[in-house]
C-alpha positions in Angstrom: 24.4 -5.5 -12.5 21.8 -7.8 -10.8 20.5 -7.1 -7.3 21.9 -9.3 -4.4 20.0 -12.6 -5.0 20.2 -13.6 -1.4 18.6 -10.5 0.1 15.6 -11.2 2.4 13.3 -8.7 0.7 13.4 -10.5 -2.7 10.9 -13.1 -1.7 9.5 -11.8 1.7 5.9 -11.8 2.9 5.4 -8.3 4.3 2.4 -7.3 6.4 1.0 -3.8 6.2 0.1 -2.3 9.6 -2.3 0.7 9.6 -1.6 1.7 13.2 -4.7 3.7 13.8 -6.8 0.6 13.1 -4.7 -2.4 14.1 -5.1 -2.6 17.9 -5.8 0.0 20.7 -3.6 -0.3 23.8 -4.8 2.6 25.9 -8.6 2.3 25.4 -9.3 5.5 23.6 -10.7 3.8 20.5 -7.7 4.6 18.3 -5.0 2.1 17.5 -1.5 2.8 18.8 1.9 1.3 19.2 1.1 -0.3 22.5 -1.7 -2.2 20.7 0.7 -3.4 18.0 3.3 -4.5 20.6 0.7 -6.5 22.4 -0.2 -8.3 19.2 3.3 -9.0 17.9 3.0 -12.7 18.7 -0.1 -12.8 16.5 2.0 -11.3 13.6 4.9 -13.6 14.2 2.5 -16.6 14.3 1.0 -15.6 11.0 4.3 -16.3 9.3 5.3 -13.0 7.7 8.9 -11.7 7.6 8.4 -8.0 7.9 6.0 -5.3 9.0 5.3 -2.1 7.0 3.9 0.7 9.1 1.9 3.5 7.5 2.9 6.9 8.9 3.0 7.1 12.7 4.5 10.6 12.9 3.2 13.8 14.4 0.3 14.8 12.1 -3.0 16.7 12.2 -4.3 13.6 10.3 -5.9 15.6 7.4 -5.0 12.6 5.2 -4.6 9.7 7.6 -1.1 10.6 8.7 0.2 11.3 5.2 0.4 14.9 6.2 3.6 14.8 8.3 4.4 17.7 10.7 7.5 16.0 12.3 9.3 13.0 11.0 11.4 12.6 14.1 8.5 12.2 16.6 5.6 9.8 17.0 2.1 11.3 17.1 0.9 11.3 20.7 -2.2 9.4 19.6 0.1 6.5 18.8 2.7 6.7 21.5 6.3 8.0 21.7 9.6 7.7 19.9 10.9 5.5 22.7 8.0 3.2 22.2 8.6 3.0 18.5 12.2 2.0 19.2 11.0 -0.7 21.5 8.5 -1.9 18.9 11.2 -2.2 16.3 13.5 -4.1 18.7 10.8 -6.4 20.0 9.6 -7.2 16.5 13.1 -8.1 15.4 13.5 -10.5 18.4 10.5 -12.3 16.9 12.0 -12.4 13.4 10.0 -9.4 12.1 11.8 -6.6 10.3 10.3 -3.1 10.3 9.6 -0.9 7.3 8.7 2.8 7.9 6.8 5.0 5.6 8.3 8.3 4.3 6.2 10.9 2.4 8.6 13.0 0.4 6.3 14.7 -2.0 4.7 16.9 0.6 4.5 17.8 4.3 1.8 19.0 6.6 0.8 22.7 6.7 1.5 22.4 10.4 5.2 21.6 9.6 7.6 24.4 10.9 8.8 24.9 7.3 5.4 25.8 6.0 4.4 27.9 8.9 7.6 29.9 8.3 6.8 30.2 4.6 3.3 31.6 5.2 4.7 34.1 7.7 7.4 35.2 5.2 6.8 37.7 2.3 6.5 36.6 -1.3 9.9 35.8 -2.9 11.5 35.0 0.5 14.0 32.1 1.0 11.4 30.3 3.2 9.0 30.1 0.3 11.6 28.6 -2.0 11.2 25.3 -0.2 7.7 25.0 -1.7 6.0 26.0 -5.0 4.5 29.5 -4.4 3.4 31.3 -7.6 1.3 34.4 -8.4 -2.1 33.6 -9.9 -3.3 34.2 -13.4 -6.0 36.6 -14.6 -7.1 40.0 -13.3 -5.7 40.4 -9.8 -4.2 36.9 -9.8 -7.6 35.3 -9.1 -7.0 32.2 -11.2 -4.7 29.3 -10.2 -1.2 29.4 -11.7 -1.9 26.5 -14.0 -4.6 23.9 -15.1 -3.3 20.9 -13.1 -5.8 18.6 -11.4 -5.1 17.2 -7.9 -4.6 13.6 -7.1 -7.8 13.7 -5.0 -9.6 15.7 -7.6 -10.2 19.5 -7.7 -7.7 22.3 -8.1 -4.3 21.6 -6.4 -3.7 25.2 -5.6 -4.7 27.3 -2.6 -4.3 31.1 -2.4 -2.6 32.7 0.6 -3.4 35.9 2.4 -0.6 38.5 2.7 0.2 40.2 6.0 -1.9 43.3 5.1 -5.0 41.0 4.5 -4.9 41.1 0.8 -5.0 38.0 -1.4 -1.4 36.7 -2.1 0.4 34.0 -4.0 -0.9 30.5 -4.5 0.8 27.3 -3.2 0.8 23.9 -4.8 -0.6 20.8 -3.1 -1.2 17.7 -5.3 -3.3 16.3 -2.5 -5.2 18.3 0.1 -4.5 22.0 1.0 -3.1 20.6 4.3 -0.3 18.9 2.3 1.8 21.5 0.5 4.3 20.0 -2.0 7.9 20.6 -1.3 10.4 21.8 -3.9 12.8 19.0 -4.7 15.0 21.3 -6.8 16.1 22.9 -3.5 19.2 21.4 -1.8 17.7 21.8 1.7 14.8 19.6 0.8 17.1 16.9 -0.4 19.4 17.1 2.6 16.5 17.0 5.1 15.0 13.8 3.6 18.4 12.1 3.5 18.8 13.0 7.2 15.3 11.5 7.8 16.4 8.2 6.2 19.5 8.0 8.4 17.4 8.8 11.5 15.1 5.8 11.1 17.9 3.4 9.8 19.8 4.4 13.0 16.8 3.2 15.0 16.7 -0.2 13.5 14.4 0.2 10.5 15.1 -2.4 7.9 13.5 -0.5 5.1 11.6 2.6 3.9 8.5 2.7 1.8 8.3 5.8 -0.3 4.9 7.3 -0.8 3.9 8.8 -4.1 7.4 8.1 -5.4 6.8 9.3 -8.9 5.5 12.7 -8.1 8.4 14.6 -6.3 10.0 16.4 -9.3 8.1 19.1 -11.1 8.8 21.0 -14.3 10.4 24.2 -12.8 8.1 26.4 -15.1 5.0 24.6 -13.7 3.4 24.7 -17.2 -0.2 23.8 -18.0 -0.8 20.1 -18.5 -1.3 19.0 -22.1 -2.7 15.6 -22.9 -0.1 13.5 -24.7 2.8 15.9 -24.1 6.0 14.3 -22.8 7.5 14.7 -20.3 4.6 15.1 -17.8 5.0 18.2 -15.7 4.9 16.3 -12.4 4.7 12.5 -13.0 7.7 10.2 -13.6 10.2 12.9 -14.5 13.8 12.0 -15.2 15.1 14.1 -12.3 13.7 11.5 -9.9 16.3 9.0 -10.7 19.1 11.1 -9.3 17.2 11.6 -6.1 16.8 7.8 -5.6 20.4 7.1 -6.4 21.4 9.3 -3.5 18.9 7.5 -1.3 20.2 4.1 -2.4 23.7 5.1 -1.3 22.4 5.8 2.2 20.3 2.6 2.3 23.3 0.5 1.3 25.3 1.8 4.2 22.7 0.2 6.5 21.9 -2.8 4.4 18.4 -1.2 4.2 15.8 -1.6 1.5 13.9 1.1 -0.5 10.4 0.3 -1.7 8.6 2.7 -4.0 4.9 3.4 -4.4 4.8 3.8 -8.2 1.5 4.1 -10.1 2.8 4.0 -13.6 1.1 2.2 -16.5 4.3 1.9 -18.6 6.0 -1.3 -17.4 9.3 -0.3 -19.0 9.4 3.1 -17.3 8.3 1.5 -14.0 11.3 -0.9 -14.2 13.8 2.0 -14.6 13.3 2.8 -10.9 14.5 -0.7 -10.1 17.9 -0.5 -11.6 20.7 -1.6 -9.4 21.6 1.8 -8.0 18.0 3.0 -7.3 15.1 1.4 -5.5 15.3 -2.2 -4.4 11.6 -3.0 -5.2 8.4 -1.1 -6.0 4.8 -1.8 -5.5 3.2 -3.5 -8.5 -0.4 -2.3 -8.7 -1.2 -4.1 -12.0 -2.5 -7.3 -10.4 -4.3 -5.5 -7.6 -6.3 -3.4 -10.2 -6.9 -6.3 -12.4 -10.4 -7.9 -12.7 -11.0 -11.6 -11.8 -10.4 -12.6 -15.4 -7.9 -15.3 -16.5 -6.6 -13.6 -19.6 -6.1 -10.2 -17.9 -4.5 -11.8 -14.8 -2.1 -13.8 -16.9 -1.2 -10.7 -19.0 -0.5 -8.8 -15.8 1.7 -11.5 -14.4 3.7 -11.9 -17.6 4.2 -8.2 -18.1 5.3 -7.7 -14.5 7.8 -10.6 -14.5 9.3 -9.6 -17.9 9.8 -5.9 -16.9 11.4 -6.9 -13.6 13.7 -9.5 -15.2 15.2 -6.8 -17.5 16.7 -5.1 -14.4 17.3 -8.1 -12.2 14.7 -7.0 -9.6 12.1 -9.1 -7.9 8.4 -8.5 -8.6 6.0 -7.6 -5.9 2.4 -8.7 -5.6 -0.4 -7.1 -3.6 -4.2 -7.6 -3.5 -5.2 -4.7 -1.3 -3.9 -1.8 0.8 -5.1 1.1 2.9 -6.3 3.0 -0.3 -8.1 0.1 -2.1 -11.5 -1.4 -1.8 -11.1 -4.7 0.0 -10.5 -7.8 -2.1 -13.5 -9.8 -0.9 -15.8 -6.9 -1.8 -14.2 -6.2 -5.2 -14.2 -9.9 -6.3 -17.9 -10.3 -5.3 -19.2 -7.8 -7.7 -21.3 -8.9 -10.6 -19.8 -6.2 -12.9 -16.3 -4.9 -12.9 -14.2 -6.8 -10.3 -11.1 -4.6 -10.9 -10.3 -1.4 -9.1 -10.0 2.2 -10.1 -10.4 5.4 -8.0 -12.6 6.9 -10.7 -15.2 4.2 -10.4 -15.7 4.1 -6.6 -19.3 4.8 -5.8 -21.7 4.3 -2.9 -24.0 1.3 -2.9 -22.2 -0.9 -5.4 -23.6 -4.4 -4.7 -21.3 -7.4 -3.9 -21.8 -11.1 -3.2 -19.5 -11.5 -0.2 -19.6 -15.3 -0.3 -18.5 -15.3 -3.9 -15.9 -12.6 -3.2 -14.5 -14.6 -0.2 -14.1 -17.7 -2.4 -12.3 -15.8 -5.0 -10.2 -14.0 -2.4 -9.1 -17.3 -1.0 -8.0 -18.5 -4.4 -6.3 -15.2 -5.1 -4.3 -15.6 -1.9 -2.8 -18.8 -3.1 -2.2 -17.3 -6.5 -0.2 -14.3 -5.2 1.7 -16.3 -2.6 2.8 -18.7 -5.3 4.2 -16.1 -7.7 7.9 -15.5 -7.6 8.9 -12.3 -5.7 7.7 -10.5 -2.6 4.1 -10.3 -1.5 2.3 -7.6 0.6 -0.6 -8.5 2.9 -2.8 -5.7 4.2 -4.1 -6.1 7.7 -7.4 -7.8 7.9 -7.1 -9.5 4.5 -5.8 -12.6 6.3 -9.3 -12.8 7.9 -11.3 -12.0 4.8 -12.6 -8.7 5.9 -15.1 -7.1 3.5 -15.3 -3.3 2.8 -17.3 -1.6 5.5 -20.1 0.9 4.8 -19.3 4.1 6.7 -22.2 6.4 7.5 -21.7 9.7 5.7 -21.5 11.6 8.9 -18.5 9.5 10.1 -16.5 9.6 6.9 -13.0 11.2 7.5 -11.2 10.6 4.2 -10.7 13.8 2.2 -11.2 12.0 -1.1 -15.0 12.0 -0.2 -15.2 15.7 0.3 -13.0 16.6 -2.6 -15.1 14.5 -5.0 -18.2 16.5 -4.1 -19.5 13.7 -2.0 -19.6 11.2 -4.9 -16.6 9.0 -3.9 -17.2 7.1 -0.6 -13.5 7.5 0.1 -11.1 5.0 1.6 -12.4 4.7 5.2 -14.2 1.4 4.4 -10.9 -0.5 4.2 -9.5 1.3 7.3 -12.0 0.2 9.9 -10.5 -1.0 13.2 -9.8 -4.8 13.3 -12.0 -7.2 15.2 -10.1 -9.5 17.6 -12.5 -11.3 19.9 -16.1 -11.3 21.2 -19.4 -11.0 19.4 -20.1 -7.3 19.2 -18.2 -4.0 18.7 -15.5 -3.2 19.5 -14.5 -6.9 19.3 -11.6 -6.6 21.6 -10.0 -3.8 19.6 -9.9 -1.5 22.6 -12.1 1.3 24.0 -15.8 1.5 23.5 -16.3 3.8 20.5 -13.7 3.2 17.8 -12.6 6.1 15.6 -14.4 4.5 12.6 -17.5 2.4 13.4 -17.2 -1.4 13.1 -20.1 -3.3 11.5 -22.4 -5.2 13.8 -21.9 -8.5 11.9 -18.1 -8.8 12.1 -17.9 -11.5 14.8 -17.0 -14.1 12.2 -13.8 -12.1 11.3 -12.3 -12.1 14.8 -9.1 -14.0 15.5 -11.0 -15.8 18.3 -13.5 -17.4 15.9 -11.2 -18.0 13.1 -8.6 -19.6 15.3 -11.1 -22.4 16.1 -12.0 -23.0 12.5 -9.5 -25.1 10.5 -11.1 -23.9 7.2 -11.0 -20.2 8.1 -9.3 -17.6 6.0 -6.8 -17.0 8.8 -5.8 -20.6 8.9 -5.5 -20.7 5.1 -3.1 -17.8 5.2 -1.1 -19.4 8.1 -0.7 -22.7 6.3 0.1 -21.0 3.0 2.8 -18.8 4.5 4.3 -21.7 6.4 4.5 -23.8 3.2 5.9 -20.8 1.3 8.8 -20.7 3.8 9.4 -24.4 4.2 8.9 -25.8 0.7 9.7 -23.1 -1.7 13.1 -21.8 -2.9 14.3 -18.6 -1.3 14.4 -16.9 -4.6 12.6 -18.8 -7.4 13.6 -17.4 -10.7 10.4 -17.4 -12.6 7.5 -19.6 -13.7 6.5 -21.7 -16.7 2.8 -21.8 -17.8 1.3 -25.2 -18.2 -1.4 -26.2 -20.7 -4.8 -25.9 -19.1 -8.5 -25.8 -20.0 -10.0 -22.5 -21.0 -10.4 -20.2 -18.0 -7.7 -21.9 -15.9 -4.3 -20.5 -14.9 -1.7 -23.1 -14.2 2.0 -22.7 -13.8 5.1 -24.4 -12.2 7.9 -22.6 -10.5 11.6 -23.4 -10.7 11.4 -25.2 -7.3 8.7 -27.6 -8.5 5.6 -26.0 -7.0 2.6 -26.1 -9.3 -0.2 -23.6 -8.8 -3.6 -23.9 -10.6 -6.5 -21.5 -10.4 -9.9 -22.3 -11.9 -11.7 -19.1 -13.1 -14.0 -21.1 -15.3 -17.6 -22.0 -14.6 -17.1 -25.8 -14.3 -14.8 -28.0 -12.3 -11.6 -29.1 -14.2 -9.0 -31.8 -13.7 -5.8 -31.1 -11.8 -2.5 -30.7 -13.6 -0.1 -33.7 -13.3 1.3 -33.9 -9.8 2.6 -36.2 -7.1 1.0 -34.5 -4.1 -1.7 -32.0 -3.2 -0.2 -29.5 -0.8 -3.0 -27.0 -0.2 -6.3 -25.9 -1.8 -8.2 -22.7 -1.2 -11.5 -24.7 -0.9 -12.1 -28.5 -0.9 -11.7 -30.3 -4.2 -14.7 -32.0 -5.7 -15.4 -35.7 -4.8 -13.8 -36.8 -8.0 -10.7 -34.7 -7.3 -11.6 -32.0 -9.7 -10.8 -28.3 -9.1 -14.0 -26.4 -8.5 -14.7 -22.9 -9.9 -13.0 -20.0 -8.2 -10.6 -22.3 -6.4 -6.8 -22.6 -6.3 -4.6 -25.5 -5.5 -0.9 -26.0 -4.7 0.6 -29.2 -6.0 4.0 -30.9 -6.0 5.1 -32.2 -9.4 
C-alpha cells in the first residue's frame, strides 16, 4: 500500500532548530524558546514548511540534550512547557509545523528510573528497565561483552553496591550519562507511547526518532562478531513491531514519524518505510558523499529506487548538528565527504571554494524529489568554527582521547546582526565562542546583498513552492558532458550541476529560473555551479 500521496511531509522543506544556538531571548548567552519565538518571522520568511527542534527537555546536557531526564518538561535553560506550547501555536499561525525530537534508545542517568535502578539491588525490577549485567573475569572486573560505543570506548560502566563493593555493569551505547533502556520490557514501550501522545496532544505535527536503529538488543548481549548476522544491537527485526505501534498512534493524530537511520544497506533501510511503520527517514547517503559527480549520481539513484519500492518519499540533507558544515567539507582539497572516523583538528579548507559548491549543492538538493532538511546556519553559508580545546563540550572529543574535535564546531550560536560577537545572538559571552570574522554571515548583512547565500535559499524555496509539483514522482537523467549532473523532473524543472573543471553549455530549455552563481558571458555553466531551467 502506498503512503498518502498528498501528505505535506512528502515534499516539505524542514528547518532544523538547535535551540541552544539559535537565538537567546533572556541574555544569558544560551539560546532558548523565547529567542526562537522572536525569530519566527525570519523562519516563515525563509520559506520552509516545518521546524524540527532538537531536544528541549530537562537534561544535564551531557550530550547536548540527547540525555533526557524528563520528556514532559522543558529544561529551564530553554524556558517552560507553557512557552513550548505557545511556540508550537505561534509557529502554526505562520504556517510552520513543529517536529519534536524523541530519544528512545537511552535516557539520562538523572532520570528517576535510573536513579531508582542504581538504588535498588542487583536483580531488582527497577533494574529490568535497563541492561545490567555482571562483569566477566575474576571478580567481574571485565565488561560483560566486547561491544564498542557509538562515541568510541567501552559502552559499559560498573556500578557500586550499597556496601561499597563493585557491582554490576550497565550498558550505554553513548556516554555513561546515557544508560540504554530495555525495549523488551513492556513498561519501556508503554512509557514511550505515552510520550508520543503527550506531544501530539500539544500540537506537534511530527516526531523525529533519534538513533532509531539501535533500540532492540539481542537479549543474551553476546560478543560482537564481524560479519555475523543479525547484529546484536543494530537494525534488529524486533524494531519493526515497535514502530508499527508508534505508527498507529501517529495516525490517530495525522502525525508524521521520521527516523534517524544510519544503515548502509538501502533495502534494509527501506523496510522501515513500509506503509505501517515510519513515514520517512533521514537519508545520510548524499550528506556523506564527496563532491564527485559519479558518486552523487549513484547516491541519488540508489535512494530513489529503494524508496520507490515502498512508496515512500526520499529525504535529502547536506548537514545537521552532528556533521561538519557543508562549506567546510566541500572546500577541502582531499576527501570532501564525511565520516566520524576521519574528523581531525586542523584539516585545511578553501572556504571560498566550499561556499561555491555549497550554493550549487543547495539547488541540487532542493530540486530532488522528496523532502529536504536544512540545518540552521546553512542558509547563510556558515563554515565550521574552530573551538578552543578548553571550550569544547562535546563528549565525542573526550571519548576519542582528544583526537576527534567533536561536533561543537557546527553548533556555534548563530550571528544575527552587528560586526562583532555576539552578533545580536543575545548576552555577552555565548555558551560556545563565535569567530571574530562572522559578520558577513549575519542576517543584517545578507539581507542587503541580493547575491547572498540567504537570498539564494529564499528564492529557491519560493520557486520550489510556486513552480514545482507538490509531489513529483521522480527524475530522468539527461545526456550531459563528463562531470555534469543534469536531470528533469516530472513537473518540467531541469536542474544541471557542473562538477567539471571547465564551463559547459546549458541543457535545452525555455527559461533560466535560478543559478547558484552567475553564468559565463556566453551563457555557459561555470564549474561548481548549478542552474534551474524550465524546459
